[in-house]
Backbone as CSV, one residue per row, in Angstrom:
resi,resn,N_x,N_y,N_z,CA_x,CA_y,CA_z,C_x,C_y,C_z
1,MET,-28.535,-27.325,22.945,-27.964,-26.469,21.934,-27.097,-25.398,22.613
2,PRO,-25.762,-25.385,22.356,-24.885,-24.384,22.953,-25.244,-22.978,22.494
3,ASP,-24.974,-22.038,23.357,-25.264,-20.641,23.065,-23.950,-19.866,23.086
4,PHE,-23.726,-19.034,22.075,-22.520,-18.230,21.962,-22.902,-16.743,21.911
5,PRO,-23.461,-16.186,22.991,-23.868,-14.779,22.929,-22.673,-13.867,22.657
6,ILE,-22.929,-12.868,21.831,-21.889,-11.924,21.427,-21.798,-10.803,22.457
7,ARG,-20.594,-10.547,22.939,-20.372,-9.400,23.818,-20.017,-8.160,23.014
8,LYS,-19.222,-8.331,21.969,-18.879,-7.186,21.133,-18.403,-7.655,19.770
9,ILE,-18.513,-6.748,18.804,-18.007,-6.986,17.453,-17.045,-5.856,17.131
10,ALA,-15.896,-6.199,16.570,-14.911,-5.197,16.166,-14.599,-5.383,14.687
11,LEU,-14.377,-4.284,14.011,-14.095,-4.290,12.578,-12.788,-3.557,12.345
12,GLN,-11.948,-4.131,11.507,-10.642,-3.534,11.197,-10.480,-3.510,9.684
13,ILE,-10.256,-2.334,9.123,-10.024,-2.197,7.687,-8.685,-1.500,7.487
14,GLU,-7.867,-2.042,6.614,-6.575,-1.458,6.288,-6.530,-1.139,4.805
15,GLU,-5.962,-0.001,4.480,-5.726,0.382,3.092,-4.236,0.660,2.981
16,ILE,-3.537,-0.157,2.219,-2.084,-0.063,2.128,-1.738,0.797,0.918
17,LEU,-1.292,1.998,1.198,-1.022,2.987,0.153,0.417,2.952,-0.340
18,HIS,1.324,2.374,0.448,2.731,2.423,0.076,3.509,1.348,0.818
19,GLU,4.484,0.745,0.174,5.371,-0.244,0.808,6.812,0.020,0.392
20,GLY,7.155,1.270,0.072,8.455,1.560,-0.519,8.345,1.356,-2.020
21,GLY,9.242,1.939,-2.779,9.125,1.849,-4.229,7.945,2.678,-4.691
22,PRO,7.533,2.536,-5.939,6.424,3.346,-6.449,5.096,2.979,-5.783
23,ALA,4.245,3.977,-5.628,2.914,3.721,-5.063,2.123,2.857,-6.036
24,PRO,1.334,1.914,-5.530,0.542,1.065,-6.422,-0.577,1.870,-7.085
25,ASP,-1.000,1.408,-8.248,-2.126,2.066,-8.942,-3.381,2.002,-8.080
26,THR,-3.576,0.875,-7.429,-4.727,0.675,-6.554,-4.223,0.209,-5.195
27,PRO,-4.606,0.873,-4.117,-4.170,0.419,-2.792,-4.694,-0.983,-2.480
28,ARG,-3.902,-1.725,-1.742,-4.336,-3.035,-1.273,-5.215,-2.831,-0.052
29,ARG,-6.287,-3.593,0.039,-7.149,-3.519,1.211,-7.200,-4.873,1.895
30,ARG,-7.168,-4.814,3.210,-7.350,-5.998,4.052,-8.352,-5.625,5.123
31,GLY,-9.151,-6.594,5.508,-10.111,-6.332,6.567,-10.337,-7.566,7.413
32,ALA,-10.742,-7.315,8.636,-11.079,-8.417,9.542,-12.250,-7.987,10.405
33,ILE,-13.071,-8.949,10.749,-14.172,-8.715,11.673,-14.068,-9.756,12.775
34,LEU,-14.251,-9.290,14.008,-14.062,-10.133,15.179,-15.326,-10.105,16.031
35,ALA,-15.759,-11.259,16.473,-16.886,-11.358,17.394,-16.389,-11.982,18.691
36,VAL,-16.556,-11.258,19.785,-16.174,-11.764,21.098,-17.416,-12.413,21.701
37,CYS,-17.357,-13.718,21.880,-18.527,-14.495,22.305,-18.229,-15.300,23.574
38,ARG,-19.285,-15.585,24.305,-19.152,-16.491,25.447,-18.843,-17.888,24.925
39,ASN,-17.955,-18.592,25.602,-17.609,-19.959,25.245,-18.405,-20.907,26.148
40,PRO,-19.436,-21.560,25.611,-20.254,-22.436,26.454,-19.523,-23.691,26.924
41,PHE,-18.340,-23.958,26.377,-17.586,-25.151,26.749,-16.439,-24.849,27.710
42,ALA,-16.255,-23.582,28.055,-15.140,-23.189,28.917,-15.253,-23.837,30.293
43,GLY,-14.126,-24.204,30.838,-14.087,-24.701,32.207,-14.261,-26.189,32.376
44,GLY,-14.440,-26.928,31.303,-14.611,-28.367,31.431,-14.387,-29.064,30.113
45,TYR,-14.254,-30.375,30.174,-14.058,-31.174,28.972,-15.410,-31.645,28.452
46,HIS,-15.628,-31.476,27.165,-16.862,-31.920,26.511,-16.465,-32.799,25.330
47,ALA,-16.893,-34.042,25.339,-16.472,-35.006,24.323,-17.016,-34.680,22.935
48,ASP,-18.252,-34.219,22.848,-18.886,-34.022,21.545,-19.094,-32.535,21.275
49,LEU,-18.195,-31.948,20.506,-18.264,-30.520,20.187,-18.885,-30.250,18.819
50,GLN,-18.800,-31.199,17.909,-19.173,-30.945,16.521,-20.566,-30.367,16.306
51,PRO,-21.594,-30.782,17.054,-22.915,-30.193,16.810,-22.938,-28.666,16.972
52,ALA,-22.032,-28.116,17.768,-22.010,-26.666,17.980,-21.623,-25.903,16.720
53,MET,-20.991,-26.569,15.753,-20.664,-25.892,14.489,-21.936,-25.404,13.809
54,GLU,-22.973,-26.187,13.903,-24.260,-25.796,13.310,-24.791,-24.524,13.977
55,ASP,-24.631,-24.421,15.279,-25.105,-23.247,16.015,-24.354,-21.976,15.629
56,LEU,-23.132,-22.122,15.151,-22.312,-20.965,14.791,-22.497,-20.495,13.348
57,LYS,-23.218,-21.259,12.539,-23.393,-20.885,11.126,-24.033,-19.512,10.938
58,PRO,-25.080,-19.145,11.682,-25.632,-17.791,11.499,-24.618,-16.688,11.820
59,LEU,-23.768,-16.913,12.810,-22.731,-15.938,13.130,-21.762,-15.804,11.966
60,GLY,-21.364,-16.918,11.380,-20.470,-16.873,10.221,-21.046,-16.061,9.077
61,LEU,-22.315,-16.277,8.776,-22.953,-15.525,7.685,-23.076,-14.048,8.015
62,MET,-23.458,-13.724,9.236,-23.610,-12.319,9.627,-22.276,-11.577,9.554
63,LEU,-21.208,-12.196,10.076,-19.896,-11.549,10.040,-19.383,-11.413,8.610
64,THR,-19.621,-12.431,7.798,-19.219,-12.366,6.387,-19.902,-11.201,5.695
65,ASP,-21.204,-11.071,5.866,-21.946,-9.989,5.220,-21.433,-8.621,5.655
66,ARG,-21.163,-8.475,6.942,-20.673,-7.187,7.450,-19.287,-6.857,6.911
67,LEU,-18.426,-7.849,6.812,-17.076,-7.594,6.319,-17.092,-7.270,4.829
68,ILE,-17.885,-7.982,4.064,-18.004,-7.670,2.635,-18.492,-6.240,2.457
69,GLU,-19.483,-5.848,3.214,-20.002,-4.477,3.135,-18.921,-3.463,3.503
70,ALA,-18.163,-3.732,4.545,-17.115,-2.805,4.984,-16.002,-2.662,3.951
71,LEU,-15.779,-3.710,3.152,-14.767,-3.657,2.109,-15.311,-3.080,0.810
72,GLY,-16.550,-2.614,0.817,-17.122,-1.961,-0.358,-17.868,-2.875,-1.297
73,GLY,-18.159,-4.083,-0.870,-18.908,-5.016,-1.708,-18.031,-6.166,-2.180
74,ARG,-18.656,-7.141,-2.772,-18.011,-8.378,-3.207,-16.937,-8.158,-4.271
75,ALA,-17.129,-7.202,-5.158,-16.210,-6.998,-6.281,-14.781,-6.789,-5.793
76,GLY,-13.879,-7.566,-6.320,-12.467,-7.407,-6.009,-11.953,-8.226,-4.846
77,ILE,-12.818,-8.739,-3.994,-12.340,-9.550,-2.864,-11.795,-10.855,-3.432
78,ASP,-10.505,-11.071,-3.243,-9.876,-12.258,-3.814,-8.982,-13.006,-2.822
79,GLY,-9.092,-12.657,-1.549,-8.333,-13.358,-0.526,-9.166,-13.528,0.731
80,TYR,-8.881,-14.601,1.497,-9.621,-14.810,2.735,-8.834,-15.640,3.731
81,GLY,-9.308,-15.610,4.974,-8.715,-16.381,6.050,-9.623,-16.303,7.270
82,LYS,-9.315,-17.095,8.272,-10.139,-17.104,9.483,-9.282,-17.490,10.674
83,GLY,-9.813,-17.242,11.867,-9.064,-17.620,13.043,-9.885,-17.491,14.307
84,THR,-9.309,-17.952,15.410,-9.953,-17.839,16.720,-8.894,-17.638,17.794
85,ILE,-9.288,-16.869,18.800,-8.504,-16.772,20.025,-9.422,-17.264,21.136
86,VAL,-9.040,-18.354,21.759,-9.849,-18.970,22.810,-9.326,-18.483,24.158
87,GLY,-10.227,-18.039,25.019,-9.850,-17.606,26.357,-9.276,-18.737,27.190
88,GLU,-8.622,-18.364,28.276,-7.838,-19.296,29.088,-8.607,-20.486,29.646
89,ALA,-9.897,-20.381,29.854,-10.665,-21.504,30.401,-11.124,-22.473,29.315
90,GLY,-10.755,-22.179,28.076,-11.129,-23.048,26.962,-9.943,-23.852,26.474
91,GLU,-10.148,-24.531,25.358,-9.080,-25.317,24.747,-9.049,-25.031,23.252
92,ALA,-7.931,-25.340,22.622,-7.767,-25.060,21.191,-8.890,-25.676,20.358
93,GLU,-9.363,-26.833,20.781,-10.426,-27.504,20.013,-11.704,-26.683,19.962
94,HIS,-11.919,-25.830,20.939,-13.088,-24.947,20.890,-12.939,-23.954,19.742
95,GLY,-11.727,-23.537,19.466,-11.477,-22.658,18.326,-11.711,-23.362,17.004
96,ALA,-11.457,-24.659,16.968,-11.656,-25.434,15.742,-13.129,-25.501,15.341
97,LEU,-14.030,-25.175,16.266,-15.460,-25.119,15.926,-15.729,-24.144,14.781
98,TRP,-14.839,-23.181,14.553,-15.051,-22.118,13.578,-14.719,-22.541,12.147
99,HIS,-14.059,-23.689,11.980,-13.651,-24.102,10.631,-14.818,-24.144,9.653
100,VAL,-15.849,-24.850,9.981,-16.985,-24.979,9.057,-17.840,-23.707,9.000
101,PRO,-18.325,-23.173,10.117,-19.206,-22.008,10.020,-18.517,-20.761,9.472
102,GLY,-17.258,-20.556,9.802,-16.552,-19.388,9.283,-16.158,-19.549,7.832
103,GLY,-15.558,-20.679,7.523,-15.086,-20.917,6.163,-16.208,-21.038,5.147
104,TYR,-17.216,-21.811,5.463,-18.292,-22.018,4.504,-19.162,-20.776,4.325
105,ALA,-19.255,-19.943,5.354,-20.010,-18.695,5.202,-19.334,-17.800,4.167
106,MET,-18.009,-17.682,4.246,-17.306,-16.857,3.261,-17.429,-17.460,1.865
107,ARG,-17.279,-18.758,1.753,-17.418,-19.407,0.439,-18.813,-19.154,-0.149
108,GLU,-19.832,-19.261,0.702,-21.203,-19.061,0.226,-21.413,-17.643,-0.291
109,ARG,-20.940,-16.666,0.443,-21.198,-15.271,0.086,-20.262,-14.736,-0.993
110,LEU,-19.055,-15.303,-1.086,-18.101,-14.803,-2.081,-18.251,-15.482,-3.432
111,GLY,-19.120,-16.473,-3.521,-19.306,-17.143,-4.801,-18.188,-18.143,-5.033
112,GLU,-17.729,-18.231,-6.271,-16.709,-19.207,-6.607,-15.471,-18.995,-5.741
113,SER,-15.191,-19.965,-4.915,-14.028,-19.909,-4.023,-13.659,-21.344,-3.679
114,ARG,-12.654,-21.844,-4.343,-12.321,-23.264,-4.233,-11.135,-23.568,-3.332
115,ALA,-10.330,-22.572,-3.032,-9.132,-22.825,-2.226,-9.500,-22.986,-0.757
116,ILE,-8.667,-23.717,-0.055,-8.843,-23.881,1.379,-8.801,-22.499,2.026
117,VAL,-9.575,-22.329,3.084,-9.556,-21.069,3.830,-8.460,-21.200,4.884
118,PRO,-7.352,-20.451,4.735,-6.286,-20.560,5.738,-6.809,-20.198,7.123
119,SER,-6.202,-20.795,8.143,-6.732,-20.613,9.484,-5.622,-20.622,10.530
120,ALA,-5.872,-19.914,11.611,-4.975,-19.935,12.776,-5.836,-19.847,14.026
121,MET,-5.391,-20.512,15.085,-6.124,-20.432,16.351,-5.151,-20.654,17.487
122,LYS,-5.515,-20.113,18.638,-4.692,-20.330,19.815,-5.501,-20.047,21.063
123,VAL,-5.005,-20.540,22.185,-5.554,-20.216,23.493,-4.673,-19.110,24.051
124,ALA,-5.294,-18.027,24.515,-4.507,-16.890,24.995,-5.348,-16.007,25.904
125,GLY,-4.679,-15.077,26.556,-5.345,-14.156,27.461,-5.815,-12.890,26.763
126,MET,-6.390,-11.990,27.547,-6.931,-10.739,27.006,-5.849,-9.951,26.288
127,GLY,-6.251,-9.383,25.159,-5.365,-8.535,24.386,-4.395,-9.272,23.492
128,ALA,-4.437,-10.599,23.485,-3.519,-11.373,22.641,-3.758,-11.049,21.171
129,ALA,-2.675,-10.997,20.429,-2.758,-10.773,18.983,-2.764,-12.116,18.258
130,LEU,-3.425,-12.153,17.117,-3.458,-13.342,16.267,-3.155,-12.902,14.850
131,ASP,-2.189,-13.556,14.215,-1.912,-13.323,12.799,-2.796,-14.260,11.996
132,VAL,-3.824,-13.707,11.374,-4.758,-14.508,10.583,-4.199,-14.625,9.168
133,PRO,-3.896,-15.849,8.725,-3.329,-16.011,7.386,-4.358,-15.708,6.309
134,LEU,-3.868,-15.175,5.206,-4.713,-14.886,4.049,-4.171,-15.645,2.842
135,GLY,-5.064,-16.113,2.001,-4.683,-16.772,0.756,-5.715,-16.474,-0.307
136,HIS,-5.357,-16.710,-1.553,-6.265,-16.476,-2.682,-7.495,-17.372,-2.560
137,ILE,-8.659,-16.851,-2.924,-9.895,-17.609,-2.733,-10.067,-18.788,-3.688
138,ASN,-9.346,-18.786,-4.819,-9.547,-19.860,-5.783,-8.342,-20.736,-6.040
139,ALA,-7.168,-20.309,-5.580,-5.969,-21.094,-5.861,-4.942,-20.886,-4.750
140,ALA,-4.688,-21.933,-4.005,-3.787,-21.847,-2.856,-2.348,-21.515,-3.245
141,TYR,-1.977,-21.730,-4.507,-0.594,-21.514,-4.927,-0.311,-20.104,-5.442
142,VAL,-1.227,-19.190,-5.325,-0.989,-17.814,-5.784,-0.165,-17.095,-4.715
143,ARG,1.141,-17.002,-4.938,2.064,-16.457,-3.944,1.799,-14.994,-3.617
144,SER,1.321,-14.237,-4.575,1.095,-12.799,-4.365,0.047,-12.531,-3.289
145,HIS,-0.724,-13.550,-2.926,-1.790,-13.387,-1.942,-1.464,-14.029,-0.590
146,PHE,-0.243,-14.605,-0.445,0.185,-15.115,0.861,0.411,-13.906,1.757
147,ASP,-0.336,-13.799,2.818,-0.268,-12.618,3.662,-0.902,-12.956,5.009
148,ALA,-1.000,-11.965,5.853,-1.678,-12.121,7.144,-2.159,-10.754,7.598
149,ILE,-3.161,-10.747,8.418,-3.630,-9.533,9.071,-3.627,-9.810,10.575
150,THR,-3.032,-8.903,11.322,-2.926,-9.076,12.765,-4.124,-8.435,13.442
151,VAL,-4.770,-9.205,14.313,-5.965,-8.721,15.004,-5.818,-8.930,16.510
152,SER,-6.539,-8.131,17.257,-6.615,-8.322,18.704,-7.809,-7.544,19.236
153,VAL,-8.210,-7.890,20.437,-9.266,-7.189,21.158,-8.683,-6.845,22.522
154,PRO,-8.522,-5.571,22.844,-7.867,-5.213,24.106,-8.488,-5.844,25.357
155,ASP,-9.808,-6.024,25.373,-10.465,-6.584,26.561,-11.028,-7.976,26.314
156,GLY,-10.393,-8.710,25.433,-10.857,-10.047,25.148,-9.761,-10.877,24.497
157,PRO,-9.904,-12.180,24.513,-11.004,-12.876,25.158,-10.805,-12.997,26.666
158,ARG,-11.892,-12.817,27.387,-11.866,-13.134,28.812,-11.779,-14.656,28.935
159,ALA,-11.521,-15.141,30.119,-11.259,-16.577,30.307,-12.338,-17.461,29.699
160,GLY,-13.594,-17.069,29.786,-14.700,-17.879,29.304,-15.243,-17.424,27.959
161,GLU,-14.392,-16.843,27.120,-14.840,-16.327,25.824,-14.002,-16.912,24.686
162,ILE,-14.530,-16.703,23.488,-13.818,-17.006,22.245,-13.957,-15.783,21.350
163,VAL,-12.873,-15.425,20.661,-12.932,-14.402,19.621,-12.918,-15.135,18.283
164,PHE,-14.007,-15.008,17.534,-14.111,-15.602,16.200,-13.747,-14.529,15.179
165,VAL,-12.882,-14.863,14.224,-12.362,-13.883,13.278,-12.556,-14.361,11.840
166,LEU,-12.996,-13.446,10.980,-12.985,-13.652,9.535,-12.155,-12.531,8.935
167,ALA,-11.411,-12.841,7.879,-10.578,-11.835,7.223,-10.684,-11.986,5.713
168,MET,-10.571,-10.853,5.022,-10.614,-10.849,3.561,-9.642,-9.800,3.047
169,SER,-9.246,-9.960,1.791,-8.353,-8.982,1.175,-8.782,-8.715,-0.261
170,VAL,-8.333,-7.562,-0.738,-8.606,-7.132,-2.112,-7.261,-6.853,-2.765
171,GLY,-6.882,-7.698,-3.703,-5.645,-7.501,-4.435,-4.448,-8.187,-3.803
172,PRO,-3.357,-8.250,-4.568,-2.132,-8.892,-4.088,-1.355,-7.975,-3.150
173,ARG,-0.307,-8.527,-2.519,0.597,-7.694,-1.742,1.153,-6.593,-2.643
174,VAL,1.369,-5.430,-2.078,1.955,-4.332,-2.840,3.359,-4.750,-3.274
175,HIS,3.652,-4.614,-4.562,4.950,-4.965,-5.158,5.272,-6.450,-5.063
176,SER,4.286,-7.307,-5.081,4.542,-8.740,-5.090,5.424,-9.065,-6.294
177,ARG,6.524,-9.782,-6.041,7.437,-10.127,-7.127,8.211,-11.406,-6.822
178,MET,7.517,-12.375,-6.231,8.145,-13.641,-5.877,7.842,-14.755,-6.868
179,GLY,7.267,-14.402,-8.010,7.025,-15.403,-9.042,5.900,-16.354,-8.699
180,GLY,5.927,-17.502,-9.350,4.886,-18.492,-9.126,3.616,-18.169,-9.897
181,LEU,2.556,-18.838,-9.528,1.268,-18.675,-10.185,0.728,-17.272,-9.955
182,GLU,0.346,-16.591,-11.013,-0.236,-15.255,-10.918,-1.760,-15.378,-10.880
183,SER,-2.425,-14.414,-10.290,-3.882,-14.499,-10.157,-4.575,-14.581,-11.510
184,TRP,-4.024,-13.962,-12.523,-4.656,-14.019,-13.845,-4.493,-15.389,-14.506
185,GLN,-3.615,-16.248,-13.948,-3.400,-17.588,-14.480,-4.267,-18.645,-13.796
186,VAL,-5.010,-18.269,-12.787,-5.789,-19.225,-12.010,-6.864,-19.875,-12.883
187,LYS,-6.918,-21.203,-12.827,-7.957,-21.944,-13.523,-9.122,-22.234,-12.599
188,GLY,-8.882,-22.278,-11.286,-9.946,-22.484,-10.310,-10.603,-23.835,-10.380
189,GLU,-9.858,-24.847,-10.781,-10.448,-26.181,-10.934,-10.329,-27.045,-9.674
190,ASP,-9.199,-26.908,-8.966,-8.952,-27.823,-7.859,-8.624,-27.132,-6.549
191,GLY,-8.696,-25.804,-6.507,-8.377,-25.074,-5.297,-6.884,-24.858,-5.105
192,LEU,-6.076,-25.416,-5.961,-4.622,-25.257,-5.871,-4.103,-24.305,-6.937
193,ARG,-4.528,-24.537,-8.170,-4.050,-23.747,-9.317,-5.225,-23.129,-10.024
């Protein structure tokens, strides 16, 4: 059973009060939580990685709970995304381990959430930034929720580490006006509309 001990956890909360034009009635909030963990697969090729997804499920749930709490609770959270930054001794596929434990943890805790959890991952050195994509939790076609939050850890990932990231948002982009499906029109039947 692989072990992913946590070296540090970082939390980032943004409150967007203005984007030009009139101030919104309610500020947009975005948040991300990052766990810098040892990568047990760093430094070599391992054919069978999938069982390690099971080992990461408790981390996904713990980070989800902390991020929901930091955003003030479940009410209003209507966007999500996830990502990984794999240290130099790892490979992109090690970051893909986060798809199930990160995505399903958010779905479990956020309740009804049918849309795909957008994701980004890369192999990079310490201090690398990652733009974690955000999308509406119930309908991938809600344009007002297409967004990203940029995250980084100044001292990570080290060569043998992975940074696991979960991100959530509350509300649409400030002054969203690109048309398309609006959040109030979401039927939530197929994850698209």
